[in-house]
C-alpha positions, -999 to 999 in steps of 0.1 A, spaced: 214 -573 445 210 -573 407 172 -579 411 170 -550 436 189 -528 413 166 -538 384 135 -530 405 149 -496 414 156 -488 378 121 -499 367 106 -477 395 127 -448 383 116 -454 347 79 -455 357 85 -421 375 102 -407 344 73 -418 323 48 -402 347 66 -369 346 68 -370 308 31 -376 305 22 -349 330 45 -321 318 56 -329 282 27 -347 265 4 -317 265 29 -298 243 36 -327 218 20 -338 186 3 -372 184 32 -385 163 58 -373 188 38 -388 218 37 -421 199 75 -420 194 80 -413 231 58 -442 242 76 -466 219 110 -455 232 98 -457 268 84 -492 263 117 -503 246 136 -491 277 111 -508 300 115 -543 285 152 -538 284 153 -530 321 133 -562 327 160 -582 309 138 -589 278 152 -587 243 126 -582 215 131 -599 182 106 -591 154 97 -614 125 76 -604 95 64 -570 86 44 -547 110 16 -524 99 23 -487 93 15 -467 124 -3 -441 102 -22 -450 71 -49 -475 65 -66 -486 98 -50 -517 113 -62 -540 141 -35 -561 157 -48 -593 173 -23 -613 194 -22 -643 217 -18 -632 253 9 -646 276 21 -619 299 18 -584 312 49 -579 292 30 -583 259 18 -547 259 53 -533 264 68 -557 239 44 -546 212 47 -510 221 85 -512 218 80 -520 181 52 -496 172 27 -473 188 -8 -487 190 -39 -481 211 -47 -511 232 -81 -524 240 -80 -535 277 -103 -546 305 -115 -517 326 -99 -532 358 -65 -522 345 -75 -486 347 -75 -489 385 -40 -504 388 -18 -479 407 2 -458 382 2 -484 355 -35 -479 348 -32 -441 347 -2 -443 323 -22 -467 301 -51 -443 299 -29 -413 292 -12 -431 264 -44 -439 245 -57 -472 259 -94 -478 254 -111 -496 283 -139 -520 281 -163 -528 310 -167 -565 303 -195 -569 329 -217 -544 310 -231 -557 278 -240 -522 267 -204 -511 269 -195 -533 239 -214 -510 216 -196 -480 229 -161 -495 226 -170 -508 191 -179 -472 180 -147 -458 194 -126 -485 178 -143 -480 144 -136 -442 146 -100 -447 153 -96 -473 126 -114 -451 101 -89 -423 110 -61 -446 100 -49 -455 134 -34 -488 147 -53 -507 175 -44 -539 193 -63 -564 214 -59 -599 229 -91 -617 217 -85 -647 239 -98 -626 268 -73 -641 292 -36 -651 294 -21 -686 288 13 -701 295 22 -696 259 19 -732 248 -16 -729 234 -40 -704 217 -75 -702 233 -106 -695 212 -110 -659 201 -140 -638 212 -154 -623 180 -173 -592 193 -145 -567 190 -138 -577 153 -168 -557 142 -150 -523 140 -125 -538 116 -153 -548 93 -170 -515 96 -138 -496 88 -127 -521 62 -94 -522 81 -67 -549 79 -65 -574 107 -29 -584 116 -25 -617 135 6 -616 158 22 -645 176 41 -637 208 65 -663 222 89 -660 251 122 -680 249 152 -684 271 187 -675 261 191 -709 244 161 -703 222 139 -727 241 103 -718 252 102 -705 287 74 -701 312 93 -673 330 72 -646 314 38 -663 317 13 -644 339 -17 -667 343 -37 -687 368 -31 -675 404 3 -658 397 4 -623 411 20 -593 394 48 -592 420 55 -629 416 56 -626 378 79 -596 379 103 -613 402 103 -645 380 111 -624 350 140 -605 367 154 -638 381 152 -656 347 187 -645 336 173 -630 304 143 -636 281 138 -633 243 104 -620 232 98 -632 197 70 -612 179 59 -626 146 37 -604 124 17 -628 101 2 -617 68 -27 -593 73 -63 -603 67 -85 -578 47 -117 -571 67 -138 -561 37 -166 -587 38 -179 -617 58 -189 -620 94 -170 -611 126 -168 -648 136 -152 -657 103 -127 -630 107 -119 -640 143 -116 -676 133 -92 -668 105 -69 -648 128 -71 -675 155 -61 -702 130 -32 -682 116 -17 -676 151 -23 -712 162 -7 -726 130 23 -703 135 27 -715 171 26 -751 159 52 -743 132 74 -726 158 74 -757 179 96 -774 152 122 -747 152 125 -709 150 128 -687 119 159 -665 113 160 -635 136 153 -599 125 166 -576 152 139 -552 163 145 -516 152 141 -493 182 144 -455 184 167 -441 210 151 -445 244 139 -411 257 139 -408 295 
């Protein structure tokens, strides 16, 4: 019954988000829309039984352009990051066609990449560079796929070019999912042949998950090659994962605005 109730609450929250985007967003400033998205995401992860804990310092939402690059474990990753700060995500174009979720992602600023079209990389790079030069925060998962959270796969370097062009900072971020005892858990992992429905049910039946988000020191993208930049970010996240395997750092409770429904 608890799982059924959670599903109903999540469905209601998705509906509330849809109505907010349809009727309220056209009348709000970009800053206020960002605050609404952050509050909505914080409520979403809470309804899924996920508690977010942040370590380190996150980039300013407005200011010098920032590119967040994170390891990719779960569909929860986007909501977890959004619950801490508003950022435009770079996502595969297939997500645009997901019922409701894809539309909400597009309406809240996600940039979609057609991975099967080589020419589309140039377009998305131009769009990313423009947003970074405007001082915005962008986020991507350069592994290009999800893992079970126990490893970091090699980073694709192609989408690091905009950071170099805009002389933005690259912020490596490690995402880990832990159980209530602080031990790594696979409950949130969305990989291999797992379906979205299976993953969601596993999360809701887990009894509670702690999402640990570690913002590592930023890397200045002022010179060098995109491959060097990608390798530096990949190494920083992989090293942080190895260190985390020998114990966790003290918690810093995530600051969240009041959830707006």
